[in-house]
N, C-alpha and C positions, 0 to 999 in steps of 0.2 A: 311745705306745700303738699296738699292732698293729691293722692293719685286718683285719676279718675279711669274707670274701666268703659271702654267704648264697646258697643255691642257690634257683632260682625257685620251687620247692615250699615251701621254709622262709618266702620272702616272702610268698606267698598264705596260709600257714597264719598267719603273724604279722598280716597284714592283717585276717585273720577275728578273731583274738584282739582286735585294737584295736576292732573292730565290735561284738563282744559286750560289752567293756568300755563302749564309748560308749552301747550300748543299756541298760546298767545304770545310767547316769547319771553316769559319770565324766568329768571335763574331758578333752579332747584331750591336753593336755601330761602328765596322769597316766597316761593309757592308753598313750601312746607310751613313755613312761619304764618302763612295766611290761614292754614286750617288748624294751627295751634298746637302741633306736635314738633319733636325734635327731628332731625334728619335720620338719626338711628332708628327711631320708631318707623317713620315713613318707610325706609328701605327694608326693616323687618316685616312690616305689613304688607309692603310690595311683594316680597318674597313669599309670604303665605298666602295672600289673597288676590295676587296680581291680576290674574285674567278670569276671576269668577264673578258671577252675577249674584244677585240677592237670594234667589232660590237655590242656587248651587252652594252658597255659603251655609244655608240652613241645612241642607242635606249633608254637607261636610261635618258640621257639628253634630248632626243626628248620629252619622257613622262612627265619628270618634267616640261618642258616649257609648254606643253599642258594642264597639271593639273593646273599650275600657270594662264593660260590664261581662263580656265574654272571656277576656283574660283573667278576670277575678274569679269567674266559674271554673275555667280550666286549672287555675292554680289550686283552688279548694278541692277540685277532684282529684288531682295529683297527690295533693297531701293526704287525702283520704286513702287512696291507693298505696302509699307508702306506708301508712299507719297499720293497713290491713296486712300488707307483705310482712311487716315485723311481727304482728300478731300470730301470723301463720306459721312463722319460724319458730316461735315461742321465746322470743327475746324480750319478754316482759319483765 
């Protein structure tokens, strides 16, 4: 069975659907089955996106991408610094 990647907005929408179904008195297993995911996926999504709204999810993803880019830049600069230190010591 092919895996489907859900966008962050879809995840938030599905979490809201489950909240509505739970408020109507349905058990968690039935509510999760209604949105077409497993309970493990539901709890993982709830842990990550639980109290967020659509615009907050977009901002979270933007910040994660920026954080990754900055970490990569720092690691590159650190490597350059180490190479220059080795060259300055004459250890070539």
